[in-house]
C-alpha positions in Angstrom: 68.0 144.7 123.2 65.2 146.4 125.1 61.7 146.4 123.4 61.3 149.6 121.3 57.9 151.1 121.9 58.4 153.5 119.0 58.3 150.7 116.5 54.6 150.2 115.6 54.8 148.2 112.4 57.3 145.4 111.5 57.5 143.6 108.2 59.2 140.2 108.3 60.6 138.8 105.0 60.8 135.0 104.9 60.1 132.9 101.9 59.5 129.1 101.7 57.0 126.6 102.9 56.4 124.6 106.1 60.0 123.6 106.8 61.4 127.0 106.1 58.9 128.6 108.4 59.6 126.1 111.2 63.4 126.7 110.9 62.7 130.4 111.6 60.6 129.9 114.7 63.3 131.0 117.2 63.7 134.2 115.2 59.9 134.8 115.1 60.0 134.5 118.9 62.9 136.9 119.1 61.2 139.4 116.9 58.0 139.2 119.1 60.1 139.9 122.1 61.9 142.8 120.5 58.7 144.4 119.2 55.9 143.2 121.5 53.6 146.2 120.8 54.2 146.3 117.1 51.9 144.9 114.3 54.1 142.2 112.8 53.3 141.2 109.2 55.0 138.3 107.3 55.9 138.9 103.7 56.1 135.5 102.1 55.4 133.6 98.9 52.4 131.7 97.5 53.4 128.0 97.6 55.3 127.0 94.5 54.6 123.3 94.9 51.2 121.9 95.6 52.5 119.8 98.4 54.1 122.7 100.2 52.2 124.2 103.1 52.1 128.0 103.4 53.6 129.8 106.3 50.2 130.5 107.8 49.7 126.7 108.3 52.4 126.9 110.9 52.0 130.3 112.4 48.3 130.9 112.3 46.9 131.5 115.8 50.4 131.5 117.4 50.5 135.3 117.9 54.0 135.4 116.5 52.7 137.3 113.5 49.5 139.3 113.0 49.1 139.0 109.2 50.5 138.0 105.9 51.3 139.5 102.5 52.1 137.0 99.7 53.4 137.3 96.2 54.6 134.9 93.4 58.3 134.3 93.7 60.3 134.8 90.6 57.7 137.0 89.0 59.0 139.2 86.2 55.8 141.2 86.0 56.5 144.8 86.6 52.9 145.4 87.5 53.0 142.8 90.2 56.2 144.2 91.7 54.8 147.7 91.7 51.7 146.4 93.3 53.8 144.7 96.0 55.8 147.9 96.6 52.6 149.8 96.9 51.3 147.4 99.5 54.4 147.8 101.5 54.2 151.6 101.3 50.6 151.5 102.5 51.7 149.3 105.5 54.5 151.8 106.3 56.8 149.5 108.2 59.1 151.1 110.8 61.5 148.3 110.3 61.9 145.3 108.0 63.4 142.1 109.4 65.2 140.1 106.7 65.0 136.3 107.3 65.8 135.0 103.8 67.5 131.7 102.9 71.1 131.6 101.7 71.2 133.4 98.4 73.8 135.2 96.2 75.0 138.5 97.5 73.8 140.3 94.4 70.2 139.2 95.1 70.5 140.5 98.7 71.6 143.9 97.2 68.6 143.7 94.8 66.3 143.1 97.7 67.7 146.0 99.6 67.1 148.3 96.5 63.5 147.0 96.1 62.6 147.7 99.8 64.2 151.1 99.7 62.0 151.8 96.6 59.0 150.6 98.6 59.7 153.1 101.3 61.5 150.9 103.9 64.1 153.0 105.7 65.4 150.5 108.3 66.3 146.9 107.6 67.5 144.4 110.3 69.3 141.3 109.2 70.7 142.1 105.8 73.4 139.4 105.6 77.0 139.8 104.8 79.2 137.1 103.3 79.5 135.2 106.7 75.8 135.1 107.1 75.3 133.7 103.6 76.9 130.4 104.5 76.5 127.8 107.1 79.4 127.4 109.5 81.1 124.0 109.6 81.9 122.2 112.9 84.9 120.0 112.3 84.3 118.1 115.6 80.9 116.8 114.4 81.3 116.9 110.7 78.1 118.9 110.5 77.1 122.4 109.3 75.1 124.7 111.6 71.3 124.5 111.6 69.5 127.0 109.3 67.9 128.3 112.5 71.3 129.2 113.9 72.4 130.9 110.7 69.2 133.0 110.7 69.7 133.9 114.4 73.2 135.2 113.5 71.7 137.5 110.9 69.4 139.2 113.3 71.7 139.1 116.4 71.2 142.9 116.7 67.8 142.2 118.1 69.2 139.9 120.8 69.9 136.2 121.3 67.3 133.9 119.7 68.3 131.0 122.0 67.8 128.3 119.5 68.7 125.7 122.0 65.7 126.5 124.2 62.7 124.4 123.4 60.4 127.3 124.3 61.6 129.2 121.3 60.4 126.4 119.0 56.9 126.6 120.5 54.1 127.1 117.9 51.7 127.8 120.7 49.1 125.1 120.0 45.6 125.9 121.1 43.5 123.7 123.3 41.2 123.1 120.3 44.2 121.8 118.2 45.4 119.6 121.0 41.9 118.2 121.5 41.6 117.5 117.7 44.8 115.5 117.8 43.8 113.6 120.9 40.5 112.7 119.4 42.2 111.4 116.3 44.5 109.3 118.4 41.8 108.0 120.7 41.6 104.5 119.1 45.3 103.9 120.1 44.9 105.3 123.6 47.2 103.6 126.2 49.7 102.4 123.6 53.2 103.7 123.0 53.1 105.3 119.6 55.4 105.2 116.5 54.6 107.9 114.0 55.8 107.5 110.4 55.6 110.1 107.6 57.0 108.4 104.5 55.9 111.0 101.9 57.9 113.9 100.7 57.5 116.5 98.0 61.0 116.1 96.5 61.9 113.0 94.5 65.6 113.3 95.7 64.5 113.0 99.3 62.2 110.0 98.8 63.5 106.8 100.5 60.7 105.0 98.7 57.7 103.1 100.0 59.1 99.6 99.8 61.9 100.5 102.3 59.4 102.1 104.7 57.2 99.0 104.4 60.1 96.7 105.2 61.2 98.9 108.1 57.7 99.0 109.7 57.3 95.3 109.3 60.4 94.6 111.2 59.5 97.1 113.9 56.1 95.5 114.4 57.7 92.1 115.0 59.8 93.7 117.8 57.0 95.9 119.2 53.7 94.3 118.4 52.0 96.0 121.4 52.7 99.4 120.1 50.4 101.5 117.9 51.5 102.9 114.5 50.3 106.3 113.2 50.9 107.1 109.6 51.0 110.8 108.9 51.3 113.4 106.1 49.1 115.2 103.6 46.1 113.9 101.7 48.4 113.2 98.7 50.5 110.9 101.0 47.5 108.7 102.0 48.2 105.9 99.4 51.9 105.7 100.2 51.1 105.6 103.9 48.7 102.7 103.3 51.3 100.8 101.4 54.1 101.4 103.9 51.9 100.2 106.8 50.7 96.9 105.2 53.0 94.7 107.2 52.1 96.3 110.5 49.6 93.7 111.7 48.8 95.4 114.9 46.9 98.5 115.9 47.4 101.4 113.5 45.9 104.6 112.1 46.3 106.4 108.8 45.9 110.1 109.6 47.4 111.3 106.3 45.2 114.3 105.2 43.0 114.1 108.3 44.8 116.6 110.4 46.1 120.1 109.4 49.8 120.9 110.0 49.2 122.4 113.5 47.0 119.5 114.6 49.6 117.1 113.3 52.2 118.8 115.4 49.9 118.4 118.4 49.7 114.7 117.6 53.5 114.3 117.3 53.8 115.4 120.9 52.5 111.9 121.8 55.2 110.1 119.7 57.6 107.7 121.4 59.5 108.0 118.2 58.9 109.8 114.8 60.1 108.2 111.5 60.4 110.2 108.3 62.3 111.7 105.5 63.5 115.3 105.1 60.0 116.8 104.7 57.4 119.0 106.4 56.2 116.5 109.0 59.8 116.0 110.2 60.1 119.8 110.8 56.8 119.8 112.8 57.8 116.8 114.9 61.2 118.4 115.7 59.6 121.7 116.8 57.4 119.9 119.4 60.2 117.9 120.8 59.4 114.5 119.3 62.5 112.2 119.0 63.1 111.7 115.3 64.8 109.0 113.3 65.1 110.4 109.8 66.7 109.3 106.6 68.3 112.1 104.6 69.6 112.5 101.1 72.9 114.3 100.5 71.4 117.1 98.4 72.0 119.6 101.2 74.9 120.1 103.5 74.6 117.7 106.5 73.2 119.3 109.5 71.5 122.3 108.0 68.0 120.8 108.0 68.4 118.2 110.8 65.7 118.4 113.5 66.7 120.5 116.5 67.5 119.2 119.9 69.2 116.1 121.3 68.3 112.5 121.1 67.6 112.3 117.3 69.2 109.9 114.9 69.9 111.0 111.4 71.0 108.4 108.8 72.6 109.7 105.7 75.4 108.8 103.3 77.7 111.3 101.4 78.8 109.9 98.0 80.9 111.8 95.6 77.9 113.8 94.3 76.9 115.1 97.8 75.8 118.7 97.9 74.2 118.7 94.5 71.1 120.6 95.5 69.0 118.7 93.1 65.2 118.2 93.7 65.0 115.5 91.1 68.0 113.1 90.7 68.1 111.1 87.5 71.8 110.7 86.5 73.0 109.3 89.8 69.6 107.6 90.5 69.4 108.9 94.1 72.6 107.1 95.0 72.9 108.8 98.4 69.5 108.0 99.8 69.0 104.6 98.0 72.2 103.4 99.6 70.7 103.8 103.1 69.6 100.3 104.1 66.6 99.1 106.1 69.1 97.6 108.6 70.6 101.0 109.3 67.3 102.6 109.9 66.1 99.7 112.1 69.3 100.0 114.2 68.9 103.8 114.5 65.3 103.3 115.8 66.4 100.8 118.4 69.3 103.0 119.5 67.0 106.0 120.0 64.5 103.9 121.9 67.2 102.4 124.1 68.7 105.9 124.7 65.3 107.1 125.9 65.5 104.4 128.6 69.1 105.3 129.5 68.5 109.1 129.0 71.5 109.3 126.7 71.4 111.9 123.9 72.3 110.4 120.5 72.8 111.6 117.0 74.1 109.3 114.3 75.2 109.5 110.7 78.2 108.4 108.7 79.9 109.7 105.6 
């Protein structure tokens, strides 16, 4: 698709927090290519959970969007909905690009009705039934990445090229890179292991005792390396606990860098360790090799980091695909069954593959 100079204002509809925003990066790049002269405004939500970073924490300063309009998701206030519709009318978008997560078709139709009421006459990316599911690859046993599904919904704008690292670029500034380098200066000259053990969902938490045991083992194998703990300010205590048995050089940067600065730091990682959480998404988008432990609450593959060379350790018990954020009845059977041995082996495989330059992705049912 050739850039359309007649399009002056574009509204992009994408809800979620840090991970949802990162997953849509190739689509944000495609939209910028399709409408390079347009003012591009992201319609998104105020964070629902205190730990969830807003979209601006990922996109601010990237030039991929020019502004934001936010609202409270799930509101039943007629006044707030009218206010939002009025804001959209005042913006007068020439086109709305629909980049929403998988949701029931009736909600997609409701969204279309609302945007028509708000004066939007052209919508790109309204999904049909095939775009409201993740395609399954029988050869790998995985489902397509959320980024690939989103790219299919807006294919009318062109190819998002999700396999190209350039389309995951958050366009870090020199100031952000300098801030990361300054924070890492005490470990200069060492290979670095990054670890982000915190996560906002109980169901995705591999638990601090496991991370501590894993890092203790890795220290005994790589005592000359530096360890960098990462996450938000609320993760600082769990980072301290997890790093207790790392007797060598280490830093706890949890809460000391903002998300974009953290992404700049992850560029220095020899390997990144984490759960299915925001730091993992940031590490993946800057090309860090990831070793991640996943629960089975989501379909396998959908939220895996992009690119080759990553190792994902996950189990799929009979309750897989539950979608639960808090698992009580099954007591997190899926993620608690992942052993420290498995994670240690995955780390060593990734490190060995770096030497041999052999792409790797692991996981077992």
